C-alpha positions as CSV (number, residue, x, y, z in Angstrom):
1,M,0.0,0.0,0.0
2,S,2.6,2.5,-1.0
3,G,1.5,6.1,-1.0
4,T,-1.4,5.4,1.5
5,P,-1.2,7.5,4.7
6,A,-0.6,5.6,7.9
7,A,-3.6,5.0,10.1
8,G,-4.5,8.1,12.1
9,Y,-2.6,10.4,9.8
10,S,-4.8,13.1,8.3
11,G,-2.5,14.2,5.5
12,T,-2.5,17.7,6.9
13,P,1.0,19.1,7.1
14,L,2.4,19.5,10.6
15,A,3.1,23.2,10.0
16,T,-0.6,23.7,9.3
17,K,-1.6,21.7,12.4
18,L,0.7,23.9,14.5
19,G,-1.0,27.0,13.2
20,L,1.8,28.2,10.9
21,R,0.2,30.4,8.1
22,P,1.7,32.3,5.3
23,S,3.8,35.3,6.7
24,S,3.5,34.1,10.3
25,R,6.1,35.4,12.7
26,V,7.1,32.5,14.9
27,L,9.2,32.2,18.1
28,L,10.7,28.9,18.8
29,L,12.0,28.3,22.3
30,D,14.1,25.2,23.0
31,A,12.9,23.4,19.9
32,P,14.4,19.9,19.3
33,P,17.1,19.8,16.6
34,E,14.8,18.0,14.1
35,F,11.9,20.5,14.4
36,M,12.6,22.3,11.2
37,S,12.6,19.0,9.2
38,L,9.3,18.0,10.8
39,V,7.5,21.1,9.7
40,D,9.0,21.2,6.2
41,P,7.5,22.5,3.9
42,L,6.7,25.8,5.6
43,P,4.0,28.1,4.3
44,Q,5.4,31.0,2.2
45,G,6.8,33.9,4.1
46,V,7.0,32.3,7.6
47,R,9.7,34.1,9.6
48,F,11.3,32.9,12.7
49,E,11.9,35.6,15.4
50,R,14.9,35.5,17.8
51,A,13.1,37.2,20.7
52,A,9.6,37.5,22.2
53,G,7.8,40.7,21.4
54,P,4.4,42.1,20.3
55,G,5.0,41.2,16.6
56,V,5.2,37.5,17.3
57,D,2.1,35.6,16.0
58,I,2.9,32.2,17.4
59,A,5.3,31.0,20.1
60,H,6.2,27.3,20.4
61,L,7.8,26.5,23.7
62,F,9.3,23.0,24.3
63,V,9.7,21.8,27.9
64,T,9.6,18.6,29.8
65,R,8.6,19.8,33.2
66,R,5.4,21.5,34.3
67,E,7.2,23.9,36.6
68,V,9.4,25.1,33.7
69,L,6.3,25.6,31.5
70,A,4.5,27.7,34.1
71,R,7.6,29.9,34.7
72,R,8.3,30.4,31.0
73,L,4.6,31.0,30.1
74,S,4.4,33.7,32.7
75,A,7.3,35.5,31.3
76,L,6.1,35.0,27.7
77,R,2.7,36.5,28.4
78,R,4.3,39.7,29.6
79,Q,6.6,39.9,26.5
80,L,4.0,39.1,23.9
């Protein structure tokens, strides 16, 4: 069954599932090294920002501990 999506796979690109739209300004914090290959292809004009600020449309934060998430989200809310 070559070419058939795996069970449970919708065929929707991961970038779309994550909310990336054309011309989105995205902040990645602690993304795994393979993240960019997982979201390829990106919608046209997606830009990755180096710092949080009011112009960021989407922030993706990667953590493994709830305490870290709470602390980082608190800071991000003030910055965005």
